[in-house]
N, C-alpha and C positions, 0 to 999 in steps of 0.2 A: 503494499500498501505506499504511495508517494505521499510524502509530507513535506513541509518545509518550515524553517525556523523564518517567522517573518517580526519584526516588532521589536524595539528594546525599551526597556523601563527600568529606572531605578526607582527602589522606595527605601524609604528612610524608616527603621523600625526601632529607633532608638526611644529611649524615655519610658517612664512609668505610668503610663496611661491607664485606666480601665476600658475594658468593651465600650461601655455605655459614653465613654467620653470621646475614643475612636468614631464611635458610629455618629456622635453627634456634630463631630468636627468634618463628618463626610456630608452633610447639609442635604440630605436626602429628601426626595419629597414625598415616600413611603418607607417605611420600615416592618419588619415583622419583629414582633414584642418579642418571639422566641431568642432572637439574636441579641444576647445578654450576658452579663458575666458569669451568672449561673451556668448556662449553657454551654458558653463559648468565654472561659475566663481566657485572659492575655497571661500568654505563657512568656518566659524567659527567650528573647530572640538572640539568632547569631549578631555578633558584632558587625556593624559596618553597614553599608546600603545592600539590598538585593537584588539583584537582577530578575525583572521577568520578562520572558519572552512568549509568542505564541506561537503555536504550533498550527497548521492550517494543512488541510487534506485535500488534494486534487479531485476526491471520489468522498460519496458520503462514507464516513467512519462506522456508523450506526453503533456500535458497540465500544462502551467505555472502556473494556479490555484490551481493544484493538488501539485505542489511542494509548492508553498507558504503556503497553507492548512497545509502541512506536517511539514515544518519548524515551523510554528506557534506552532503546536502541541508540537514538541520538544524544544519550548523554546528559538527559534534562533529569531533574530532581523534581520529585511531586510537591505542589503547595501546601501551605498549612493555611487554615483558616484564617489565620492571623493577616497572610496575604492579601485575601481579598477584603479584609477591614483595609489595610493601609493602602492597597491600591485603590480603592472607591474614593478613600478620602483625597489622596494624591493625584490622581488622575479621573476626576469626574468627567469630563467628555466623553472618554474612551468608550462607556458603556451605551451611549447614545448611538455611535458607531453601527453597533451589531453585537449579537450575543457573544459573551465570553465566558467559558466553563473553566472554573478552579476546582479541579479534582482531587481535591483534600481528602484526607480519611473522613468517611461520614460520620455525623452523630445521630443514633438511633433511627439511620436510615435517609437521613436529610445533609444538605451541603449549604452553606452559607453561597450565597448566589447576587450577583450584580444583575439587575432588571431595568428594563424601561417598558413604559406603556404611556397611553394618553393623559395619565396622572403624572409623569415625570420620571426622573431616575428613582430606583429603589434599591435596597436592600431587603433581599426575603431569603426564603429557603427553596432550594430544589430538591427535589426526589433525587436518590441514588438509584443509578440503574437505569437514567433514561436512553432515548435513542437520540443519535446525535446527527445533525447534517452537515453538508460541506461547507455551509456559510458560517458556522461556529467557529471561534477562535479558542485554541484551549491554552491556557495560561500555566506557564511551568517555571522553574528556577532555574537560570546557569549557573552552574557551579564555577 
């Protein structure tokens, strides 16, 4: 399956903010109230900025297992849910350009996700194990 790395974003993960503070700083039009410090507590992050890249496919990848295998083949690391929160805060316009999937380890079958709809930018939860289309950009960490 052909996929290429596109885009490059540096996110700053420094500081001791809570999940609620990072979500508030994202200035979303709507949020899912389950994205909170009880369910998604901020954990210590690696020192220095983290580099996010998109993996884009030339054909529909459909299953997330295929996406994860291709990311590993290309030497990319799986993101953390904190990466979603920091990315949404620091690059608010990216989610308006189209879907971005952060395939972090799920929480009770759900993942933190950046959304957009007629109500604007949102921070919500996406169900684990969805079907993905070619137009989706998959965010991973470039070590």
